[in-house]
C-alpha positions as CSV (number, residue, x, y, z in Angstrom):
1,M,0.0,0.0,0.0
2,L,2.8,2.4,0.8
3,L,4.5,1.7,-2.5
4,K,1.2,2.6,-4.3
5,I,0.9,5.9,-2.4
6,K,4.5,6.7,-3.1
7,T,4.2,6.0,-6.8
8,F,1.0,8.1,-7.1
9,L,2.5,11.0,-5.2
10,I,5.6,11.0,-7.5
11,S,3.3,11.0,-10.5
12,L,1.1,13.7,-9.0
13,Y,4.1,15.9,-8.3
14,W,5.3,15.7,-12.0
15,H,1.8,16.1,-13.3
16,I,1.3,19.4,-11.3
17,N,4.9,20.5,-12.2
18,R,4.0,20.1,-15.9
19,G,0.9,22.2,-15.7
20,M,-1.7,19.4,-15.2
21,P,-2.4,18.6,-18.9
22,K,-5.6,16.7,-19.4
23,S,-6.4,13.9,-21.9
24,S,-9.5,14.1,-24.1
25,Q,-12.3,11.6,-23.3
26,Q,-11.4,9.7,-26.5
27,E,-7.8,9.3,-25.2
28,I,-9.1,8.2,-21.8
29,D,-11.3,5.6,-23.5
30,R,-8.4,4.4,-25.6
31,R,-6.1,4.0,-22.6
32,F,-8.9,2.3,-20.6
33,S,-9.4,-0.3,-23.3
34,I,-5.7,-1.1,-23.3
35,C,-5.6,-1.3,-19.5
36,V,-8.6,-3.6,-19.0
37,S,-7.1,-6.1,-21.5
38,C,-3.7,-6.1,-19.8
39,E,-2.6,-9.1,-17.8
40,Y,-1.8,-6.8,-14.8
41,Y,-5.3,-5.3,-14.6
42,N,-7.0,-6.2,-11.4
43,Q,-10.6,-6.4,-12.3
44,Q,-11.9,-6.8,-8.8
45,E,-10.0,-3.7,-7.5
46,Q,-10.2,-1.9,-10.9
47,E,-6.5,-1.0,-10.7
48,C,-3.2,-1.6,-12.3
49,G,-1.3,-4.4,-10.7
50,V,2.0,-2.7,-11.5
51,C,1.6,0.9,-10.3
52,G,-1.6,0.5,-8.3
53,C,-3.4,3.3,-10.0
54,N,-7.2,3.3,-10.4
55,I,-8.4,2.4,-13.9
56,N,-11.6,4.1,-15.0
57,R,-13.2,6.1,-17.8
58,R,-14.0,9.2,-15.8
59,K,-12.3,12.5,-16.5
60,I,-11.5,13.2,-12.8
61,F,-8.4,14.5,-11.1
62,M,-7.5,11.2,-9.4
63,N,-7.5,9.2,-12.6
64,K,-4.0,8.9,-14.2
65,L,-5.6,7.9,-17.5
66,A,-7.0,11.5,-17.6
67,W,-3.5,13.0,-17.2
68,A,-2.1,13.6,-20.7
69,D,1.5,13.7,-19.5
70,Q,1.4,10.2,-17.9
71,K,2.7,6.9,-19.4
72,C,1.8,3.3,-18.8
73,P,4.4,1.6,-16.5
74,E,4.5,-1.3,-19.1
75,Q,4.8,1.1,-22.0
76,K,1.5,0.0,-23.5
77,W,0.2,3.6,-24.0
């Protein structure tokens, strides 16, 4: 759990530092479809098993799929 929090806080720091760029809904949907088909996607928790981030289609602040400056830890998007 602490590793997930640390990973998220580091990503959040860089996201804010870069001006908080946002993805379009189409980009969020594209990333979401890649994530849910990934072998590391935890369907029960709806999160990435590598970085621990929530995986959803909503364009909200706590969703790394909605942050345009973020990359998949497995380089899939």
